[in-house]
C-alpha positions as CSV (number, residue, x, y, z in Angstrom):
1,X,120.9,55.4,125.1
2,X,117.9,57.5,125.5
3,X,114.8,56.8,123.3
4,X,114.8,58.7,119.9
5,X,111.1,60.0,119.0
6,X,110.2,56.9,116.9
7,X,111.2,54.7,119.8
8,X,109.3,56.8,122.3
9,X,106.2,56.4,120.1
10,X,106.7,52.6,119.8
11,X,107.2,52.2,123.5
12,X,103.8,53.8,123.9
13,X,102.0,51.9,121.2
14,X,103.1,48.7,123.0
15,X,100.9,49.7,125.9
16,X,97.9,50.4,124.0
17,X,95.3,47.7,124.6
18,X,93.1,45.8,121.9
19,X,90.2,47.4,120.9
20,X,90.6,51.0,122.3
21,X,89.7,54.0,120.5
22,X,92.6,56.6,120.6
23,X,93.0,60.3,119.9
24,X,96.5,61.4,118.9
25,X,97.6,65.0,119.5
26,X,100.0,67.1,117.4
27,X,103.5,66.4,117.3
28,X,105.3,63.0,118.4
29,X,101.8,61.5,119.3
30,X,101.0,61.3,115.7
31,X,103.8,58.6,115.3
32,X,102.1,56.3,117.6
33,X,100.0,55.1,114.7
34,X,102.9,53.9,112.8
35,X,103.8,51.4,115.5
36,X,100.6,49.4,116.6
37,X,100.7,45.9,114.9
38,X,98.4,45.3,112.1
39,X,97.0,42.2,113.9
40,X,95.9,44.7,116.9
41,X,92.7,46.2,116.4
42,X,93.1,50.0,117.6
43,X,90.8,52.8,116.2
44,X,92.6,56.1,115.9
45,X,90.3,59.3,115.9
46,X,91.0,62.7,114.7
47,X,89.2,66.0,115.9
48,X,88.7,66.8,112.1
49,X,86.4,64.0,111.8
50,X,88.3,61.1,110.9
51,X,87.6,57.7,112.5
52,X,90.0,55.0,111.8
53,X,93.6,56.6,110.6
54,X,96.1,54.3,109.5
55,X,99.9,54.8,109.7
56,X,101.7,57.7,108.0
57,X,101.8,57.2,104.0
58,X,104.5,56.1,101.9
59,X,105.6,59.0,99.5
60,X,104.1,57.3,96.6
61,X,100.5,56.8,98.3
62,X,100.3,60.2,99.7
63,X,96.7,62.0,99.2
64,X,96.6,65.4,99.9
65,X,93.0,65.0,100.8
66,X,93.4,62.7,103.8
67,X,94.9,64.8,106.7
68,X,94.7,64.7,110.7
69,X,93.9,67.6,113.0
70,X,97.6,68.7,112.5
71,X,97.3,68.7,108.7
72,X,99.7,65.8,108.3
73,X,99.2,63.3,105.7
74,X,97.7,60.1,106.9
75,X,96.3,56.6,105.5
76,X,92.8,55.1,106.3
77,X,92.4,51.8,108.0
78,X,89.9,49.2,106.7
79,X,86.4,50.3,107.6
80,X,87.4,53.9,108.3
81,X,84.8,56.6,108.1
82,X,84.5,60.4,108.2
83,X,82.0,62.5,110.4
84,X,81.4,66.2,110.9
85,X,83.1,68.1,113.6
86,X,80.0,68.2,115.7
87,X,80.2,64.3,115.8
88,X,83.7,64.2,116.4
89,X,83.7,66.4,119.4
90,X,80.5,64.8,120.6
91,X,82.6,61.6,120.7
92,X,85.2,63.5,122.8
93,X,83.0,65.4,125.1
94,X,80.7,62.2,125.7
95,X,83.6,60.0,127.1
96,X,83.7,57.8,124.0
97,X,87.7,57.9,123.6
98,X,89.4,55.5,125.7
99,X,92.8,57.0,125.6
100,X,94.2,60.4,124.2
101,X,98.0,60.9,123.6
102,X,99.0,64.5,123.8
103,X,102.3,66.4,123.8
104,X,103.1,68.9,126.7
105,X,105.1,71.6,127.8
106,X,104.9,70.6,131.4
107,X,103.1,68.0,133.5
108,X,102.7,68.8,137.3
109,X,102.9,65.8,139.8
110,X,99.2,66.3,140.7
111,X,98.6,65.3,136.7
112,X,98.0,68.8,135.7
113,X,98.7,69.3,132.2
114,X,100.0,72.5,130.2
115,X,100.4,72.1,126.4
116,X,99.7,75.4,125.2
117,X,101.2,78.9,125.4
118,X,99.9,82.5,125.1
119,X,102.6,83.7,122.9
120,X,101.8,84.2,119.3
121,X,105.4,83.0,118.3
122,X,104.8,79.7,120.0
123,X,103.6,76.7,118.0
124,X,100.5,76.2,120.1
125,X,99.4,79.8,120.6
126,X,95.7,78.5,121.8
127,X,94.2,75.7,123.8
128,X,92.0,74.3,121.1
129,X,90.5,70.8,121.1
130,X,93.4,69.6,123.8
131,X,91.0,71.1,126.3
132,X,88.1,68.9,125.3
133,X,90.5,65.8,125.2
134,X,92.0,66.3,128.5
135,X,88.4,66.6,130.2
136,X,86.5,64.0,128.0
137,X,89.1,61.1,127.4
138,X,89.0,58.2,129.7
139,X,92.6,58.2,130.1
140,X,95.1,60.8,128.9
141,X,98.9,59.9,128.3
142,X,101.7,62.4,127.7
143,X,104.4,61.6,124.9
144,X,107.1,64.4,125.3
145,X,111.0,64.9,125.6
146,X,112.0,64.8,129.3
147,X,113.3,68.3,129.4
148,X,113.5,71.3,127.1
149,X,116.0,72.2,124.4
150,X,117.9,74.2,127.2
151,X,117.7,71.5,129.8
152,X,114.8,72.5,132.1
153,X,112.5,70.0,133.5
154,X,109.1,69.5,132.0
155,X,108.0,67.2,135.0
156,X,107.4,69.5,137.9
157,X,105.8,70.3,141.2
158,X,103.4,72.7,139.7
159,X,103.1,74.1,136.3
160,X,104.2,77.5,135.0
161,X,102.5,77.5,131.7
162,X,98.6,78.0,131.1
163,X,96.8,74.8,132.3
164,X,95.0,72.9,129.6
165,X,93.6,70.4,132.2
166,X,93.4,69.6,135.7
167,X,94.5,66.3,137.4
168,X,94.1,64.6,133.9
169,X,97.5,62.9,133.1
170,X,97.7,59.4,134.0
171,X,100.9,58.4,132.4
172,X,104.0,60.0,130.8
173,X,106.3,58.8,128.2
174,X,109.6,60.5,127.5
175,X,113.1,60.0,125.8
176,X,114.2,58.8,129.3
177,X,111.6,56.3,130.6
178,X,107.8,55.9,131.6
179,X,106.2,57.6,134.6
180,X,102.7,56.9,136.0
181,X,101.0,59.8,137.9
182,X,99.0,58.4,140.9
183,X,96.9,60.6,142.9
184,X,98.3,59.3,146.3
185,X,102.1,59.4,145.2
186,X,102.4,61.6,142.3
187,X,105.1,60.7,140.0
188,X,106.2,56.9,139.9
189,X,108.8,55.4,137.7
190,X,107.5,52.7,135.6
191,X,110.3,51.9,133.3
192,X,113.7,53.5,132.2
193,X,115.2,53.7,128.4
194,X,118.0,51.3,127.8
195,X,121.1,52.7,129.6
196,X,119.3,55.5,131.7
197,X,119.7,55.4,135.5
198,X,117.3,56.3,138.0
199,X,119.6,59.1,139.2
200,X,120.0,60.7,135.8
201,X,116.1,60.4,135.5
202,X,115.9,62.2,138.9
203,X,118.4,64.9,138.1
204,X,116.3,66.0,135.0
205,X,113.1,66.4,136.8
206,X,111.6,69.0,138.7
207,X,109.5,67.0,141.3
208,X,110.1,64.0,143.2
209,X,110.1,60.5,141.5
210,X,108.9,57.6,143.4
211,X,109.8,53.8,142.6
212,X,106.7,52.0,143.9
């Protein structure tokens, strides 16, 4: 069966190396912090000035003053700190974020990222800090459903939505599998969700998928 959202986040968390500083975008990416083992040190940073986010709080430990950039309740890891927005974005724009995990509407085979829309009715009506993260993070991974609710592919030859960043995405995690984005090849399948076939993955993608 394809991964559910919790399993998608866990699959990505398994690949985050020890000691990395990681920014998590709004939506499914925020779930990644729940699945990094306590013995592995990963520093989660949020644009609103939190350095050292922990997993989501249990109901009895919720603190309305502790939120991430998406206004979701968070916990703090041991040694966490707060900084101003200027310092937070200096970290991002200065290349001090090892990895940013973002959601997306579309990713093109050259690594272009589209994760915002111009419609005022959409959940992401402005590009926001994602533009800074796409340009400033050392690596950008995307965590998203493989298709839209009506079955349209999100892996495409060329993005139809407004772009957030150019040729910035290095890897994509979806409910169907894990796909690398290589400059010389485009989409390269790295892993499949249990029970998902390569033919199914290709049928639900809007661009060529290579296997090596």
